[in-house]
Every structure is written in C-alpha cells, then in structure tokens.
C-alpha positions in Angstrom: -125.9 66.1 -33.7 -122.5 66.7 -35.3 -122.2 63.2 -36.5 -125.4 63.6 -38.4 -123.9 66.5 -40.2 -120.8 64.5 -41.0 -122.8 61.6 -42.3 -124.9 63.9 -44.5 -121.8 65.6 -45.9 -120.1 62.2 -46.7 -123.4 61.0 -48.3 -123.5 64.0 -50.6 -119.9 63.4 -51.5 -120.5 59.8 -52.5 -123.7 60.9 -54.4 -121.8 63.5 -56.4 -119.1 60.9 -57.2 -121.7 58.3 -58.4 -123.5 60.9 -60.6 -120.1 62.0 -62.1 -119.3 58.3 -62.9 -122.7 57.8 -64.6 -122.4 61.1 -66.6 -118.8 61.1 -67.6 -117.6 57.5 -67.1 -114.7 58.9 -65.0 -114.0 60.8 -61.8 -111.2 62.6 -60.2 -109.9 61.7 -56.7 -107.3 64.3 -55.6 -104.9 64.5 -58.5 -105.7 61.1 -59.9 -108.3 60.6 -62.6 -110.0 57.3 -62.9 -111.3 56.7 -66.4 -113.8 53.9 -67.1 -114.5 54.7 -70.8 -112.3 51.8 -72.1 -113.6 49.3 -69.6 -117.0 48.7 -71.1 -119.9 48.5 -68.6 -117.7 48.2 -65.5 -118.4 51.9 -64.7 -122.0 51.0 -64.0 -121.1 48.6 -61.3 -118.7 51.1 -59.7 -121.3 53.9 -59.9 -124.0 51.7 -58.3 -121.7 50.7 -55.5 -120.8 54.3 -54.8 -124.5 55.3 -55.0 -125.4 52.6 -52.5 -122.6 53.9 -50.2 -124.1 57.3 -50.3 -127.5 56.0 -49.3 -125.9 54.1 -46.4 -124.5 57.3 -45.1 -127.8 59.1 -45.6 -129.5 56.3 -43.5 -126.9 56.8 -40.7 -127.6 60.5 -40.8 -131.4 60.5 -40.8 -132.3 57.3 -38.8 -134.4 57.9 -35.8 -133.0 57.6 -32.3 -135.6 55.0 -31.5 -133.9 52.4 -33.8 -130.6 52.6 -31.9 -130.5 49.6 -29.5 -130.1 50.6 -25.9 -128.4 48.1 -23.7 -129.5 47.3 -20.2 -127.2 48.1 -17.3 -124.5 45.5 -16.5 -125.1 45.5 -12.8 -128.2 45.3 -10.6 -128.7 45.8 -6.9 -131.1 43.9 -4.7 -133.5 46.1 -2.7 -133.8 43.5 0.0 -130.4 42.0 0.7 -128.3 44.8 -0.9 -126.4 42.3 -3.1 -124.9 43.6 -6.3 -125.0 41.1 -9.2 -124.6 41.1 -12.9 -127.7 41.5 -15.0 -127.2 38.2 -16.8 -127.2 36.4 -13.4 -130.6 37.7 -12.4 -133.6 35.6 -13.1 -136.3 37.9 -14.7 -135.1 40.8 -12.6 -135.0 38.8 -9.3 -132.0 38.5 -7.0 -130.2 35.1 -7.4 -129.6 34.8 -3.6 -132.9 36.0 -1.9 -135.2 36.1 -5.0 -136.0 39.8 -4.1 -136.6 42.7 -6.5 -133.6 44.2 -8.2 -133.0 47.7 -9.6 -130.4 49.0 -12.0 -127.5 50.1 -9.9 -127.4 53.6 -11.5 -131.1 54.1 -10.7 -130.6 52.8 -7.2 -128.0 55.4 -6.4 -130.0 58.2 -8.0 -132.9 57.3 -5.8 -130.7 57.1 -2.8 -129.3 60.6 -3.6 -132.8 62.0 -4.0 -133.8 60.5 -0.7 -130.8 62.0 1.0 -131.6 65.5 -0.4 -135.2 65.3 0.8 -134.1 64.3 4.4 -131.5 67.1 4.4 -134.2 69.6 3.3 -136.5 68.4 6.1 -133.8 68.8 8.7 -133.1 72.3 7.4 -136.7 73.2 7.5 -137.1 72.0 11.1 -134.1 74.0 12.2 -135.3 77.2 10.6 -138.9 77.0 12.0 -140.3 80.3 13.0 -140.1 80.8 16.7 -143.0 82.4 18.5 -142.1 85.4 20.6 -143.5 85.4 24.1 -145.1 88.6 25.4 
C-alpha cells in the first residue's frame, strides 16, 4: 500500500513539472533553473515527455492487483512417489518418474501440517473423554 502512495506522489510531482514547463517555458530543479524560452519549441517535447512519465507513475499507483503476473511455484511434489521435481520438468502437472499427480510443494506441506493438527486434536479428544462413574 505504501508503494501506491509513493507512486502517486511522484506522479503528481512530474505532473506539476510538466504543467510548469507548458505555462512558463522553464522549471526549477533544486537551485538550478532550466529555461527553454530561447530553444524554440523544444520545451513542448520535454513537457510531453515529463507528462507521459507522470501518467506512467499514476498507472503504477492505480493498476489493479489482478494485472500483476503471479508466477507458479518452482518445485512440485509427487503425491504417489514423493519425488520433488522442478515445475518445468513436470508434464502438464504429472510426475516425470511415475506419471502421478503433483502438488505445489508449499501447498503440500500446508496440507500435511493441517492433517497433523487434526490428528493431534483427535488424540487429545480421545484422552479427555468423559469417564462414567460407577455407582
């Protein structure tokens, strides 16, 4: 979220510089003043370039997260033989050795951790079963 604020801030900075160049044919950068009044129409090209840079930063700030490419996991684990292989070595998600189904290694270990937690809960529940008191 912070990067969106930064891109917006930079975009407004470039936008103000381009509008200043269009209006005054010059702009100040720190203590240096760049004057385009003697250069003819060169200031228009500079202003348009800076204007386009501002819109590039606005695009970076306001693009949707859906447009950002998400890469697949590098490693996959076979569910049948347990072999770990690179994603690019799998054939349509199948293990290259046994042709079994594969799963992203991160998802595999998450699933394994969830299964462990469920079995531990079941064991705890069996230990703490209510005992019947004999009369």
